[in-house]
C-alpha positions as CSV (number, residue, x, y, z in Angstrom):
1,M,0.1,0.0,0.0
2,G,1.4,3.3,-1.1
3,I,1.2,6.7,0.7
4,L,-1.5,7.7,-1.9
5,D,-3.7,4.9,-1.2
6,I,-5.2,6.4,1.9
7,F,-6.6,9.1,-0.3
8,R,-8.4,6.9,-2.7
9,K,-12.1,6.9,-2.2
10,K,-13.4,3.5,-1.0
11,P,-16.8,2.4,-2.7
12,A,-19.9,2.9,-0.8
13,T,-21.2,-0.4,0.7
14,V,-24.3,-1.6,2.5
15,I,-25.5,-4.9,3.9
16,D,-28.0,-6.9,1.8
17,P,-30.9,-7.2,4.2
18,V,-31.8,-10.8,3.0
19,C,-28.5,-12.7,3.0
20,H,-26.4,-10.0,4.9
21,M,-23.7,-9.8,2.4
22,T,-21.8,-6.6,2.0
23,V,-22.8,-5.1,-1.4
24,E,-21.1,-2.1,-3.2
25,K,-23.9,0.3,-4.0
26,D,-22.8,0.9,-7.6
27,K,-22.5,-2.9,-8.3
28,A,-25.7,-4.1,-6.5
29,G,-27.3,-7.1,-8.3
30,A,-30.7,-5.4,-7.6
31,T,-32.5,-2.6,-5.6
32,S,-35.9,-2.1,-4.1
33,E,-37.6,0.9,-2.7
34,Y,-39.6,0.4,0.5
35,E,-41.0,3.3,2.6
36,G,-38.8,5.9,1.0
37,E,-35.6,4.0,1.4
38,T,-33.6,2.2,-1.3
39,Y,-32.3,-1.3,-0.4
40,Y,-29.5,-3.1,-2.2
41,F,-29.1,-6.7,-2.9
42,C,-26.3,-9.0,-4.1
43,A,-28.7,-10.7,-6.6
44,P,-32.2,-10.6,-8.0
45,G,-33.2,-13.7,-5.7
46,C,-32.7,-11.6,-2.6
47,K,-34.6,-8.7,-4.0
48,H,-37.4,-11.1,-4.8
49,M,-37.6,-12.5,-1.3
50,F,-37.4,-8.9,0.2
51,D,-40.3,-7.8,-2.2
52,E,-42.6,-10.6,-1.0
53,D,-42.3,-9.5,2.7
54,P,-40.0,-6.4,3.4
55,G,-41.0,-6.4,7.2
56,K,-39.5,-9.8,7.5
57,Y,-36.0,-8.4,6.7
58,I,-35.9,-5.0,8.2
59,G,-36.7,-3.4,11.6
60,A,-36.0,-4.4,15.2
61,D,-37.8,-7.8,14.8
62,K,-35.9,-9.1,11.8
63,P,-35.1,-12.8,12.0
64,T,-31.8,-14.5,10.9
65,V,-32.4,-15.9,7.4
66,E,-30.9,-19.2,6.4
67,M,-29.8,-19.6,2.9
């Protein structure tokens, strides 16, 4: 790592609410809008699961999802 590497911008990342993978926002496999917020997914399959029941994957009562 060179001295200039500390100044390079790191890609913005988020956690896929379904599988909990780290996803780069600009390379997300899919996105969904829910209650005014954008959610990012690693793949269309996670988006599909989220779209069927968003409340299952967000909020304080979200369960652990086994995949």
